[in-house]
VOPAGU-2260 file (C-alpha; in pm, 1 decimal, decimal comma):
REM VOPAGU-2260
SITE   aa  ch    i         X         Y         Z
SITE  UNK   A    0   16551,2   11767,8    6883,3
SITE  UNK   A    1   16924,8   11846,8    6991,8
SITE  UNK   A    2   16974,7   12051,5    7290,1
SITE  UNK   A    3   17007,5   12418,9    7290,8
SITE  UNK   A    4   17363,5   12568,8    7317,7
SITE  UNK   A    5   17433,8   12759,8    7622,6
SITE  UNK   A    6   17639,0   13057,3    7464,3
SITE  UNK   A    7   17329,6   13180,5    7260,7
SITE  UNK   A    8   17188,2   13508,9    7363,5
SITE  UNK   A    9   16934,7   13476,1    7630,5
SITE  UNK   A   10   16649,9   13627,8    7418,8
SITE  UNK   A   11   16725,7   13380,3    7124,0
SITE  UNK   A   12   16754,1   13121,8    7391,0
SITE  UNK   A   13   16409,8   13183,5    7495,5
SITE  UNK   A   14   16262,3   13180,8    7163,8
SITE  UNK   A   15   16422,4   12832,1    7081,8
SITE  UNK   A   16   16281,6   12705,1    7409,0
SITE  UNK   A   17   15930,7   12812,2    7313,3
SITE  UNK   A   18   15967,6   12660,0    6961,1
SITE  UNK   A   19   16096,4   12333,9    7099,4
SITE  UNK   A   20   15799,4   12302,2    7324,7
SITE  UNK   A   21   15551,7   12379,4    7018,3
SITE  UNK   A   22   15726,4   12131,5    6802,9
SITE  UNK   A   23   15712,0   11855,4    7069,5
SITE  UNK   A   24   15341,8   11941,4    7117,2
SITE  UNK   A   25   15297,6   11917,5    6758,2
SITE  UNK   A   26   15485,8   11582,8    6715,8
SITE  UNK   A   27   15248,5   11442,8    7001,3
SITE  UNK   A   28   14938,2   11554,9    6801,0
SITE  UNK   A   29   15090,4   11384,4    6490,9
SITE  UNK   A   30   15085,5   11051,4    6660,3
SITE  UNK   A   31   14734,5   11107,8    6758,7
SITE  UNK   A   32   14627,3   11195,4    6422,1
SITE  UNK   A   33   14744,9   10871,0    6274,7
SITE  UNK   A   34   15089,8   10970,4    6160,3
SITE  UNK   A   35   15023,3   11255,9    5931,3
SITE  UNK   A   36   15329,1   11475,2    5951,9
SITE  UNK   A   37   15214,4   11843,5    5948,5
SITE  UNK   A   38   15517,1   12044,2    6064,5
SITE  UNK   A   39   15481,2   12406,3    6112,1
SITE  UNK   A   40   15682,0   12659,9    5909,1
SITE  UNK   A   41   16065,3   12637,6    5952,7
SITE  UNK   A   42   16087,6   13014,5    6005,8
SITE  UNK   A   43   15859,7   12990,5    6285,6
SITE  UNK   A   44   16082,1   12718,2    6462,8
SITE  UNK   A   45   16387,6   12905,3    6414,7
SITE  UNK   A   46   16281,7   13253,2    6460,3
SITE  UNK   A   47   16021,1   13458,3    6684,2
SITE  UNK   A   48   15668,8   13316,9    6655,5
SITE  UNK   A   49   15410,5   13486,9    6442,5
SITE  UNK   A   50   15109,1   13641,5    6610,4
SITE  UNK   A   51   14860,7   13398,1    6439,5
SITE  UNK   A   52   15041,2   13121,5    6627,6
SITE  UNK   A   53   14887,0   13233,1    6960,7
SITE  UNK   A   54   14523,4   13170,3    6813,4
SITE  UNK   A   55   14400,9   13493,5    6976,7
SITE  UNK   A   56   14029,8   13582,8    6885,6
SITE  UNK   A   57   13975,3   13839,6    6618,5
SITE  UNK   A   58   13909,3   14195,2    6734,9
SITE  UNK   A   59   13544,6   14215,9    6686,7
SITE  UNK   A   60   13495,5   13920,7    6905,3
SITE  UNK   A   61   13698,5   14067,2    7190,3
SITE  UNK   A   62   13492,5   14373,1    7137,0
SITE  UNK   A   63   13166,8   14192,0    7157,6
SITE  UNK   A   64   13274,1   14005,1    7471,6
SITE  UNK   A   65   13383,9   14328,6    7654,5
SITE  UNK   A   66   13046,3   14485,0    7556,6
SITE  UNK   A   67   12850,2   14206,8    7705,2
SITE  UNK   A   68   13062,7   14195,0    8022,8
SITE  UNK   A   69   13005,2   14570,9    8056,3
SITE  UNK   A   70   12629,8   14537,2    8033,5
SITE  UNK   A   71   12631,6   14249,3    8268,1
SITE  UNK   A   72   12818,2   14470,0    8527,6
SITE  UNK   A   73   12565,5   14772,1    8478,8
SITE  UNK   A   74   12284,2   14545,2    8524,5
SITE  UNK   A   75   12430,2   14401,4    8850,0
SITE  UNK   A   76   12504,7   14738,0    8972,3
SITE  UNK   A   77   12162,3   14870,9    8899,5
SITE  UNK   A   78   11985,2   14579,0    9079,1
SITE  UNK   A   79   12221,7   14626,7    9388,6
SITE  UNK   A   80   12124,4   14989,8    9405,3
SITE  UNK   A   81   11747,0   14929,4    9332,1
SITE  UNK   A   82   11685,5   14588,7    9499,3
SITE  UNK   A   83   11374,7   14704,3    9666,3
SITE  UNK   A   84   11227,0   14810,8    9335,4
SITE  UNK   A   85   11303,6   14497,9    9154,8
SITE  UNK   A   86   11196,7   14255,1    9433,4
SITE  UNK   A   87   10819,7   14373,2    9396,6
SITE  UNK   A   88   10759,2   14260,3    9024,7
SITE  UNK   A   89   11003,6   13964,9    9083,5
SITE  UNK   A   90   10773,9   13843,4    9393,8
SITE  UNK   A   91   10466,4   13892,7    9176,0
SITE  UNK   A   92   10605,5   13704,9    8899,1
SITE  UNK   A   93   10705,5   13404,6    9111,6
SITE  UNK   A   94   10366,0   13416,6    9271,8
SITE  UNK   A   95   10194,8   13391,2    8916,1
SITE  UNK   A   96   10422,6   13130,8    8780,3
SITE  UNK   A   97   10378,1   12882,0    9060,8
SITE  UNK   A   98    9984,9   12879,6    9017,3
SITE  UNK   A   99   10031,1   12846,0    8647,0
SITE  UNK   A  100   10247,2   12536,2    8655,9
SITE  UNK   A  101   10024,1   12384,4    8908,4
SITE  UNK   A  102    9724,8   12431,3    8691,8
SITE  UNK   A  103    9895,5   12335,0    8384,7
SITE  UNK   A  104    9965,2   12007,5    8536,4
SITE  UNK   A  105    9629,1   11939,0    8669,1
SITE  UNK   A  106    9472,6   12042,8    8329,8
SITE  UNK   A  107    9708,6   11798,6    8133,5
SITE  UNK   A  108    9619,8   11511,9    8388,3
SITE  UNK   A  109    9234,9   11594,4    8362,3
SITE  UNK   A  110    9238,1   11621,7    7992,9
SITE  UNK   A  111    9361,7   11253,0    7981,3
SITE  UNK   A  112    9095,4   11152,5    8215,4
SITE  UNK   A  113    8846,9   11363,5    8005,8
SITE  UNK   A  114    8960,1   11170,3    7701,9
SITE  UNK   A  115    9015,3   10803,8    7824,3
SITE  UNK   A  116    8787,8   10748,9    8123,4
SITE  UNK   A  117    8502,5   10543,7    8015,1
SITE  UNK   A  118    8184,1   10441,7    8221,4
SITE  UNK   A  119    8185,1   10100,8    8369,6
SITE  UNK   A  120    7952,4    9832,4    8291,8
SITE  UNK   A  121    7839,6    9993,1    7952,9
SITE  UNK   A  122    7622,0    9763,2    7780,3
SITE  UNK   A  123    7722,7    9674,1    7419,9
SITE  UNK   A  124    7491,9    9718,0    7123,9
SITE  UNK   A  125    7467,3    9333,7    7086,0
SITE  UNK   A  126    7339,0    9265,1    7427,1
SITE  UNK   A  127    7028,8    9477,2    7377,9
SITE  UNK   A  128    6751,9    9262,4    7248,6
SITE  UNK   A  129    6627,1    9352,9    6904,9
SITE  UNK   A  130    6270,0    9485,9    6905,7
SITE  UNK   A  131    6074,2    9529,9    6569,1
SITE  UNK   A  132    5921,8    9847,9    6475,6
SITE  UNK   A  133    5909,5   10119,9    6222,8
SITE  UNK   A  134    6249,3   10221,0    6119,3
SITE  UNK   A  135    6278,2   10578,1    5998,3
SITE  UNK   A  136    6545,6   10814,5    5878,6
SITE  UNK   A  137    6556,3   11186,3    5979,1
SITE  UNK   A  138    6799,0   11468,0    5989,8
SITE  UNK   A  139    6973,0   11631,7    6284,9
SITE  UNK   A  140    6967,7   12009,1    6338,5
SITE  UNK   A  141    7292,9   12055,7    6153,2
SITE  UNK   A  142    7199,9   11824,1    5847,6
SITE  UNK   A  143    7336,0   11484,2    5954,6
SITE  UNK   A  144    7129,6   11161,6    5864,2
SITE  UNK   A  145    7024,5   10955,3    6161,1
SITE  UNK   A  146    6830,2   10647,3    6221,2
SITE  UNK   A  147    6514,2   10641,3    6427,1
SITE  UNK   A  148    6278,4   10359,0    6548,3
SITE  UNK   A  149    5917,9   10382,4    6631,2
SITE  UNK   A  150    5755,5   10131,0    6871,6
SITE  UNK   A  151    5372,2   10134,6    6917,0
SITE  UNK   A  152    5163,3    9978,1    7183,1
SITE  UNK   A  153    4957,6    9671,4    7112,2
SITE  UNK   A  154    4648,9    9718,3    6894,5
SITE  UNK   A  155    4407,0    9639,1    7179,8
SITE  UNK   A  156    4558,4    9934,4    7395,0
SITE  UNK   A  157    4460,6   10287,5    7335,1
SITE  UNK   A  158    4752,8   10519,1    7289,0
SITE  UNK   A  159    4824,9   10762,3    7576,7
SITE  UNK   A  160    5116,7   10964,0    7445,3
SITE  UNK   A  161    5460,9   10968,2    7304,9
SITE  UNK   A  162    5780,3   10914,5    7483,8
SITE  UNK   A  163    6121,4   11018,9    7316,8
SITE  UNK   A  164    6395,5   10787,5    7439,0
SITE  UNK   A  165    6756,5   10903,7    7448,4
SITE  UNK   A  166    6996,6   10601,1    7486,4
SITE  UNK   A  167    7310,7   10601,7    7685,0
SITE  UNK   A  168    7672,5   10629,8    7552,4
SITE  UNK   A  169    7770,4   10323,2    7335,5
SITE  UNK   A  170    7411,8   10218,1    7285,6
SITE  UNK   A  171    7169,8   10227,8    6990,3
SITE  UNK   A  172    6798,0   10268,5    6950,0
SITE  UNK   A  173    6718,2    9898,2    7052,1
SITE  UNK   A  174    6834,2    9970,2    7395,1
SITE  UNK   A  175    6487,9   10126,7    7469,2
SITE  UNK   A  176    6365,1    9765,7    7511,7
SITE  UNK   A  177    6550,8    9739,3    7829,6
SITE  UNK   A  178    6368,4   10045,8    7999,3
SITE  UNK   A  179    6052,9   10102,2    7771,4
SITE  UNK   A  180    5866,6    9770,9    7745,4
SITE  UNK   A  181    5639,0    9842,2    8032,3
SITE  UNK   A  182    5548,1   10183,0    7888,3
SITE  UNK   A  183    5460,1    9998,3    7550,0
SITE  UNK   A  184    5230,6    9768,7    7744,9
SITE  UNK   A  185    5069,7   10064,7    7933,3
SITE  UNK   A  186    4978,4   10231,7    7572,2
SITE  UNK   A  187    5269,6   10474,0    7513,9
SITE  UNK   A  188    5428,9   10517,6    7176,6
SITE  UNK   A  189    5815,8   10524,7    7217,5
SITE  UNK   A  190    6048,9   10671,9    6963,1
SITE  UNK   A  191    6425,3   10592,0    6989,1
SITE  UNK   A  192    6716,0   10684,4    6776,1
SITE  UNK   A  193    7087,0   10646,2    6731,1
SITE  UNK   A  194    7299,2   10934,8    6819,9
SITE  UNK   A  195    7570,2   11009,3    6551,1
SITE  UNK   A  196    7849,4   10764,7    6538,7
SITE  UNK   A  197    7627,6   10483,2    6699,1
SITE  UNK   A  198    7415,1   10212,0    6533,8
SITE  UNK   A  199    7303,4   10291,7    6182,0
SITE  UNK   A  200    7330,9   10678,0    6197,7
SITE  UNK   A  201    7581,6   10875,3    6006,3
SITE  UNK   A  202    7922,4   10937,9    6155,0
SITE  UNK   A  203    8057,5   11292,1    6144,2
SITE  UNK   A  204    8418,6   11313,8    5977,9
SITE  UNK   A  205    8674,7   11384,5    6248,9
SITE  UNK   A  206    8437,2   11378,5    6552,6
SITE  UNK   A  207    8471,2   11083,4    6801,9
SITE  UNK   A  208    8149,3   11056,3    7039,6
SITE  UNK   A  209    8243,3   11054,7    7409,5
SITE  UNK   A  210    8062,8   11005,5    7708,8
SITE  UNK   A  211    8024,6   11377,1    7767,7
SITE  UNK   A  212    7727,0   11560,3    7613,7
SITE  UNK   A  213    7848,5   11808,5    7349,2
SITE  UNK   A  214    7688,5   12025,0    7091,4
SITE  UNK   A  215    7682,9   11743,3    6829,7
SITE  UNK   A  216    7432,8   11527,9    7041,8
SITE  UNK   A  217    7247,6   11843,2    7124,8
SITE  UNK   A  218    7190,6   11885,8    6755,7
SITE  UNK   A  219    7073,6   11519,3    6719,2
SITE  UNK   A  220    6831,4   11550,3    6999,0
SITE  UNK   A  221    6694,2   11869,6    6854,4
SITE  UNK   A  222    6647,8   11711,6    6521,0
SITE  UNK   A  223    6457,6   11418,9    6711,0
SITE  UNK   A  224    6231,4   11661,3    6873,4
SITE  UNK   A  225    6144,4   11822,0    6562,4
SITE  UNK   A  226    6080,7   11487,0    6388,1
SITE  UNK   A  227    5840,7   11387,7    6652,1
SITE  UNK   A  228    5663,5   11720,3    6637,4
SITE  UNK   A  229    5587,2   11674,5    6276,9
SITE  UNK   A  230    5479,4   11318,4    6330,1
SITE  UNK   A  231    5221,9   11422,4    6606,6
SITE  UNK   A  232    5084,1   11698,0    6349,0
SITE  UNK   A  233    5064,4   11450,0    6077,8
SITE  UNK   A  234    4861,2   11217,1    6324,0
SITE  UNK   A  235    4661,3   11500,8    6434,0
SITE  UNK   A  236    4762,3   11438,2    6806,7
SITE  UNK   A  237    4826,3   11695,2    7076,8
SITE  UNK   A  238    5190,1   11828,4    7060,9
SITE  UNK   A  239    5302,6   11692,2    7377,5
SITE  UNK   A  240    5590,1   11445,0    7452,2
SITE  UNK   A  241    5742,8   11297,9    7737,1
SITE  UNK   A  242    6133,9   11245,5    7759,1
SITE  UNK   A  243    6325,2   10940,4    7904,6
SITE  UNK   A  244    6694,2   10959,8    7900,3
SITE  UNK   A  245    6971,8   10740,0    8023,9
SITE  UNK   A  246    7313,8   10876,1    8164,3
SITE  UNK   A  247    7462,6   11093,5    7870,5
SITE  UNK   A  248    7122,6   11072,9    7676,1
SITE  UNK   A  249    6940,1   11227,5    8000,0
SITE  UNK   A  250    7185,3   11516,9    7988,1
SITE  UNK   A  251    7128,9   11573,9    7626,7
SITE  UNK   A  252    6747,7   11553,6    7683,4
SITE  UNK   A  253    6755,1   11821,1    7954,1
SITE  UNK   A  254    6986,9   12047,1    7722,9
SITE  UNK   A  255    6756,7   12027,3    7437,6
SITE  UNK   A  256    6414,2   12056,1    7583,1
SITE  UNK   A  257    6490,0   12274,9    7908,4
SITE  UNK   A  258    6294,6   12565,6    7723,6
SITE  UNK   A  259    6083,2   12367,6    7472,9
SITE  UNK   A  260    5714,6   12387,1    7564,4
SITE  UNK   A  261    5649,8   12051,7    7358,0
SITE  UNK   A  262    5808,1   11840,5    7643,4
SITE  UNK   A  263    5571,1   11814,5    7950,1
SITE  UNK   A  264    5784,1   11576,9    8190,9
SITE  UNK   A  265    6126,9   11427,2    8221,9
SITE  UNK   A  266    6249,2   11088,6    8352,4
SITE  UNK   A  267    6626,8   11062,2    8393,2
SITE  UNK   A  268    6857,1   10758,9    8495,4
SITE  UNK   A  269    7195,2   10830,1    8603,0
SITE  UNK   A  270    7212,4   11181,4    8466,0
SITE  UNK   A  271    7514,2   11414,8    8541,3
SITE  UNK   A  272    7643,7   11754,2    8440,2
SITE  UNK   A  273    7981,9   11747,7    8267,2
SITE  UNK   A  274    8130,3   12019,2    8470,2
SITE  UNK   A  275    8027,2   11872,5    8793,5
SITE  UNK   A  276    8126,7   11524,9    8707,4
SITE  UNK   A  277    8465,9   11639,4    8587,5
SITE  UNK   A  278    8528,1   11826,8    8902,0
SITE  UNK   A  279    8444,0   11507,0    9089,0
SITE  UNK   A  280    8695,0   11297,3    8882,5
SITE  UNK   A  281    8966,2   11585,5    8917,5
SITE  UNK   A  282    8939,7   11560,7    9292,2
SITE  UNK   A  283    8942,3   11167,3    9289,9
SITE  UNK   A  284    9253,2   11147,8    9082,2
SITE  UNK   A  285    9446,2   11439,3    9203,1
SITE  UNK   A  286    9580,3   11268,8    9498,7
SITE  UNK   A  287    9774,4   11032,9    9285,9
SITE  UNK   A  288    9980,2   11310,5    9139,2
SITE  UNK   A  289    9981,0   11565,9    9415,3
SITE  UNK   A  290   10346,5   11594,6    9536,7
SITE  UNK   A  291   10250,7   11807,8    9854,5
SITE  UNK   A  292    9945,4   11648,6   10009,7
SITE  UNK   A  293    9892,6   11936,3   10236,8
SITE  UNK   A  294    9838,5   12165,0    9936,3
SITE  UNK   A  295    9605,4   11920,6    9770,6
SITE  UNK   A  296    9398,0   11879,4   10060,6
SITE  UNK   A  297    9349,4   12263,9   10119,6
SITE  UNK   A  298    9266,8   12375,8    9769,2
SITE  UNK   A  299    8973,8   12633,4    9792,6
SITE  UNK   A  300    8653,5   12552,4    9607,7
SITE  UNK   A  301    8738,5   12841,2    9381,1
SITE  UNK   A  302    9051,6   12653,7    9268,0
SITE  UNK   A  303    8857,0   12364,7    9147,6
SITE  UNK   A  304    8595,7   12577,4    8955,5
SITE  UNK   A  305    8860,0   12772,5    8786,6
SITE  UNK   A  306    9060,4   12441,9    8707,3
SITE  UNK   A  307    8739,0   12301,5    8576,6
SITE  UNK   A  308    8686,2   12610,0    8348,4
SITE  UNK   A  309    9054,0   12570,3    8223,0
SITE  UNK   A  310    9007,4   12207,1    8155,4
SITE  UNK   A  311    8666,4   12249,8    7968,1
SITE  UNK   A  312    8816,8   12540,8    7747,6
SITE  UNK   A  313    9114,7   12308,1    7675,1
SITE  UNK   A  314    8886,3   12016,4    7579,0
SITE  UNK   A  315    8665,0   12228,4    7354,3
SITE  UNK   A  316    8958,1   12363,7    7148,9
SITE  UNK   A  317    9125,9   12027,0    7118,9
SITE  UNK   A  318    8809,8   11835,8    7021,5
SITE  UNK   A  319    8644,2   12131,8    6827,9
SITE  UNK   A  320    8305,4   12103,7    7002,8
SITE  UNK   A  321    8139,7   12273,2    7313,1
SITE  UNK   A  322    8031,6   12090,3    7613,8
SITE  UNK   A  323    7736,0   12268,5    7761,0
SITE  UNK   A  324    7654,2   12258,8    8127,2
SITE  UNK   A  325    7344,5   12052,9    8215,6
SITE  UNK   A  326    7336,9   12225,3    8552,5
SITE  UNK   A  327    7289,2   12558,6    8393,9
SITE  UNK   A  328    7019,8   12425,0    8167,6
SITE  UNK   A  329    6838,7   12247,6    8469,2
SITE  UNK   A  330    6855,2   12605,9    8648,5
SITE  UNK   A  331    6679,8   12787,5    8382,4
SITE  UNK   A  332    6437,9   12522,6    8265,8
SITE  UNK   A  333    6061,0   12592,2    8248,9
SITE  UNK   A  334    5863,7   12438,8    8558,6
SITE  UNK   A  335    5779,6   12085,6    8454,9
SITE  UNK   A  336    5771,2   11764,4    8635,7
SITE  UNK   A  337    6097,1   11561,2    8649,1
SITE  UNK   A  338    6204,2   11234,8    8798,3
SITE  UNK   A  339    6577,8   11170,3    8879,4
SITE  UNK   A  340    6668,2   10793,0    8911,0
SITE  UNK   A  341    7008,2   10721,7    9049,9
SITE  UNK   A  342    7202,1   10405,4    9187,7
SITE  UNK   A  343    7321,2   10438,6    9534,9
SITE  UNK   A  344    7654,6   10234,4    9461,1
SITE  UNK   A  345    7730,2   10421,6    9135,4
SITE  UNK   A  346    8112,0   10494,5    9166,2
SITE  UNK   A  347    8142,4   10648,6    8833,0
SITE  UNK   A  348    7880,6   10915,5    8868,8
SITE  UNK   A  349    7794,7   10935,1    9233,0
SITE  UNK   A  350    7447,3   10992,5    9347,7
SITE  UNK   A  351    7549,0   11346,8    9451,4
SITE  UNK   A  352    7543,4   11453,4    9092,5
SITE  UNK   A  353    7168,8   11385,8    9066,1
SITE  UNK   A  354    7122,4   11554,1    9416,9
SITE  UNK   A  355    7274,7   11870,3    9273,2
SITE  UNK   A  356    7051,9   11867,5    8969,5
SITE  UNK   A  357    6753,9   11792,0    9177,9
SITE  UNK   A  358    6815,6   12072,7    9414,9
SITE  UNK   A  359    6825,4   12326,6    9127,0
SITE  UNK   A  360    6540,6   12170,5    8925,7
SITE  UNK   A  361    6203,8   12368,9    8934,0
SITE  UNK   A  362    5889,4   12208,7    9100,7
SITE  UNK   A  363    5753,7   11947,7    9089,1
SITE  UNK   A  364    6071,1   11716,2    9123,3
SITE  UNK   A  365    6145,9   11376,9    9256,2
SITE  UNK   A  366    6444,9   11179,9    9338,0
SITE  UNK   A  367    6465,1   10786,3    9366,5
SITE  UNK   A  368    6802,9   10652,7    9486,8
SITE  UNK   A  369    6792,7   10265,6    9417,5
SITE  UNK   A  370    6996,7   10090,9    9711,8
SITE  UNK   A  371    7249,1    9842,3    9559,5
SITE  UNK   A  372    7245,5    9971,7    9199,2
SITE  UNK   A  373    7552,5   10085,3    8995,3
SITE  UNK   A  374    7572,0   10300,9    8700,7
SITE  UNK   A  375    7285,3   10226,9    8461,8
SITE  UNK   A  376    7188,0    9934,2    8663,9
SITE  UNK   A  377    6867,1   10041,5    8844,7
SITE  UNK   A  378    6632,7    9865,1    8605,9
SITE  UNK   A  379    6816,7    9538,5    8672,7
SITE  UNK   A  380    6827,5    9587,6    9050,8
SITE  UNK   A  381    6470,9    9658,2    9095,9
SITE  UNK   A  382    6281,4    9589,9    8747,2
SITE  UNK   A  383    5926,5    9583,7    8893,2
SITE  UNK   A  384    5940,3    9912,3    9098,5
SITE  UNK   A  385    6133,5   10062,1    8806,8
SITE  UNK   A  386    5853,0    9984,9    8563,8
SITE  UNK   A  387    5578,3   10096,5    8827,0
SITE  UNK   A  388    5756,8   10446,6    8902,9
SITE  UNK   A  389    5821,5   10516,9    8536,9
SITE  UNK   A  390    5464,0   10425,9    8417,7
SITE  UNK   A  391    5299,2   10594,7    8698,3
SITE  UNK   A  392    5504,0   10912,0    8634,4
SITE  UNK   A  393    5404,3   10928,5    8264,3
SITE  UNK   A  394    5037,5   10839,6    8349,3
SITE  UNK   A  395    5025,3   11130,0    8579,3
SITE  UNK   A  396    5212,1   11394,1    8416,7
SITE  UNK   A  397    5189,2   11308,6    8049,8
SITE  UNK   A  398    4861,9   11134,8    7990,8
SITE  UNK   A  399    4688,7   11311,8    8280,9
SITE  UNK   A  400    4537,1   10972,0    8435,5
SITE  UNK   A  401    4419,2   11010,4    8806,2
SITE  UNK   A  402    4426,0   10663,6    8936,5
SITE  UNK   A  403    4426,0   10630,6    9319,8
SITE  UNK   A  404    4703,4   10393,0    9332,8
SITE  UNK   A  405    4940,1   10627,5    9142,7
SITE  UNK   A  406    5228,0   10696,0    9384,4
SITE  UNK   A  407    5253,3   11073,5    9225,8
SITE  UNK   A  408    4897,5   11131,9    9298,6
SITE  UNK   A  409    4901,1   11215,7    9654,0
SITE  UNK   A  410    4993,2   11561,4    9795,8
SITE  UNK   A  411    5006,2   11923,5    9645,7
SITE  UNK   A  412    5291,2   12055,1    9423,7
SITE  UNK   A  413    5447,0   12237,2    9733,1
SITE  UNK   A  414    5500,1   11894,3    9892,9
SITE  UNK   A  415    5666,7   11751,8    9590,6
SITE  UNK   A  416    5992,9   11929,2    9648,8
SITE  UNK   A  417    6140,1   11633,3    9854,9
SITE  UNK   A  418    6268,0   11296,8    9730,5
SITE  UNK   A  419    6046,0   10999,0    9748,0
SITE  UNK   A  420    6105,4   10776,2   10045,9
SITE  UNK   A  421    6209,4   10414,9    9960,1
SITE  UNK   A  422    6039,6   10184,0    9730,7
SITE  UNK   A  423    5712,1   10156,0    9900,7
SITE  UNK   A  424    5391,1   10326,0    9750,0
SITE  UNK   A  425    5275,3   10412,5   10082,5
SITE  UNK   A  426    5561,9   10638,8   10173,6
SITE  UNK   A  427    5500,2   11017,8   10221,8
SITE  UNK   A  428    5600,2   11190,8    9927,3
SITE  UNK   A  429    5722,2   11476,6   10145,2
SITE  UNK   A  430    5966,4   11268,9   10353,6
SITE  UNK   A  431    6304,9   11112,3   10304,8
SITE  UNK   A  432    6361,0   10946,8   10643,8
SITE  UNK   A  433    6232,4   10586,7   10579,2
SITE  UNK   A  434    6452,1   10280,4   10641,8
SITE  UNK   A  435    6494,0   10213,3   10267,5
SITE  UNK   A  436    6576,2   10593,6   10198,5
SITE  UNK   A  437    6821,9   10596,6   10478,8
SITE  UNK   A  438    6997,0   10284,8   10319,3
SITE  UNK   A  439    6976,4   10467,7    9989,1
SITE  UNK   A  440    7214,9   10735,5   10129,9
SITE  UNK   A  441    7513,8   10510,2   10080,2
SITE  UNK   A  442    7858,3   10655,1   10168,6
SITE  UNK   A  443    8059,9   10789,4    9890,2
SITE  UNK   A  444    8268,0   10543,0    9712,7
SITE  UNK   A  445    8631,5   10593,4    9801,3
SITE  UNK   A  446    8794,4   10308,1    9595,2
SITE  UNK   A  447    9107,4   10383,8    9418,5
SITE  UNK   A  448    9132,5   10394,8    9053,7
SITE  UNK   A  449    9283,7   10079,5    8882,1
SITE  UNK   A  450    9650,0   10075,1    8801,8
SITE  UNK   A  451    9588,7   10071,1    8426,9
SITE  UNK   A  452    9377,2   10396,4    8467,4
SITE  UNK   A  453    9653,0   10555,8    8667,0
SITE  UNK   A  454    9916,9   10480,4    8424,9
SITE  UNK   A  455    9702,8   10597,8    8136,5
SITE  UNK   A  456    9629,5   10935,8    8308,8
SITE  UNK   A  457   10003,7   10985,9    8343,5
SITE  UNK   A  458   10079,7   10947,2    7988,0
C-alpha cells in the first residue's frame, strides 16, 4: 500500500494507519488460506472502522460474565469472613473422602481376587476314577435338575448307615471314590451328586459357579438332603445320615444342615468360611498395592471387617447371588459331632480357617491337622490314617458301634473339646502337645502371589 501523506488531518491519518495495519493482517491471512482474496469493505479501509470490526462480544454475554465474576467475589468475601465456620465441614468432607477412596480401591482389587483366584491343585473331573453305581436324578430346592449317584456296600456287608458326600469345586459325583471307598467297604451307603454347572447336572442360565459357597449351591444341597430323606423313608430305615464334605462342599454341607436334625455328624476336609477366607486373601494381597506401607500395616481389625462387608455386598450385587457365612452357621448349629481335617501346608486356605470354625463349633468336636498336606491333599499324604479316622468317626457317631480300638471311643464329651494329637491312636484326645501335633502347627505360608495373579488382580 502507498505511504500516507504527511499533510492529512491527524485524525484522518490515525484512521488510515489503523486501516493499513488491518489490511496487511488480512493479506497475511489470505496467504495462509491458500490465496483466497477476501478483502474487507472499501469503506472500512478508507473511513472510520465500524463497531463490528472489533469483534466485541454481545451485550448479554458481557452481562453473564460480570454476573459470574460478581458471584465469585461475593463467595470469596463470605469465605474470608467466615473461614472458621467453613473449615469444619470442609475438614469433615476431606476426612470422609480419603477413607472412601481407600476402601474403593481395596474393594476393586478384592473383587478381582474374588472373581479370578482359583484353588491350586484342584483335580479335574477326568482324573477321578469312575465308579459304577445307581444313577439318579433329583431336583434342587429351587427346581433345577441335578444328577446323583448311589453307591452301596458289598452284598456280604451289613449296611450301617448313609453318608451324603459333597464334592469340592470343579469335581463331580465320581470324586467320592477318592475319599469314600473305605466307607463302602465298612458298610456305609454313599450318595454323591453334581452341583449345578458340574458333571451332568443342569446349568443355571447366567450363573457361573465359583469356589465360594453361594445360595445356589445351598439349594442344591437342600435338594440332596430332601432326596435322601425320602429314600430312607422308602427303604424303611432310620432317618439319620452323616455328611462328608470337601472344601466348598464342606461349607455348603454345614450351611444346609446346621439346623437339620436329620444329620447326626459331619466330616469336613479343607473347609472355610467365605468371609474369613476373603479377609485372609485381602491382607495377603494388599501389600502389593498399598502405597504407604505404614498405613497398610496399621489398619485396625474393624477396617478389614468393614472392607470385607463392602466387598461381599459388591460381589452379591454383581453376581446376583448371596454368599452366606459358614462361620455364622457353625456358631448357631445344633450340638453334633464334627471332625475338621486340614492340611498343614495349605497355602490357599490356611489351617487357621479350620481352627476358627473349630473354636466356634459345639461339642463334641475334633481337629486333625495333617503334616505336609496341601489343599485337598490330606487323603493322598496319609491315606491309611485318613481312612481310619473317617471310618471310626462314622462308626462312633452314625452307626453307634462301640469298638474298643475306636480312637473316638475314649473320654467323655467334656474332654473332646481339644484337637486330636498327631496320627497315633494312643494319643490323648484331650491334648495337642505331641511331637506330630507340634509339627502340624506349621508356620503360615508367606509366599508371594505369582506375577500372573498380581497382574490379573490389578486389571
